[in-house]
N, C-alpha and C positions, 0 to 999 in steps of 0.2 A: 019644206021647212025641217023635216027630220034629217035630211042630208046636211043642211047647214049646221044643225046641232051636233051631228056626228063629226064634222070638221072642227068645230070649236072644241069638242071633247078630245079629239086627236091632237090638236094644237096644244091644249093644256097638258096632256100626257107627255108630249115631246118636250115642251118647255120645262116641265118638272124633271124630266130625265137629263136635262142639261145639254141637249143637242143644239141649242141656239147660242150657247156660250162659246165665244172664240177661244181657241187654244193658242197661247203664245208660241209654243214649240212649232206649230204648223208654220207660222210666219218666219221663224228662224230658219227652218228648212227651205222655205221658198226663196228667201234672200240668199242662202248658201247655194242653192241651185242656180240662181241668176249669176252670182259671182263666179261659180265654177265654169259655166259656159262662156261668160265674158272672158275669163282668163284663158280658156281653151281657144277661143277665137283669136285673142292676142298672140298666144303661143304659136298658132298655125301661121299667122302672118310673119312673126319673128323668125320662125324656123325655116319656112319654105319660101319666103320672099313675097314679092308682089305680083305674081302671075295671076292669070284669070282663074285658075283652079284654086289657088289660095284664097282669092277674094270670095269665090262661091262657097268654099268650105267654111271660111270664117263667117260669112253671112248666114249660113245654115246654123252654125253654132250660136250666133247671136239671136237668131229668130227662135231657136229652141229654148232660149232663156225664158221666154214667155213673160216678159215684164208686164205686158198688158193684163195677163191673168192675175197678177198680184194686185194691180190697180182695181180690178173688178172685185176681188176678194175683200180688199180694204173698204170698198164702197158698199158692198152687200152686207157684210157683217159689221157689228158695232165693235170695232177694234178697241176703241177707247174705254169700253166697259171694263176690261180687265186691268186697266191702268188706275182706275179709281179705287 
């Protein structure tokens, strides 16, 4: 029971410190990161043609964009809370 109380106390401290509040700048940088790697993949295909190496390189750039991680971040945190 004491351990549970310790976790509640820790959570209260962390909430008061603002660690659970989403930062809009973080999401701006994530979207910029995604757009940069998408454009890099497009540029690779445009510059080097449609060979297999260009496809693989562009695929790596697009996979690096990590769009899935943005979706996870949007689901885990309460993004709408800073809009209100």
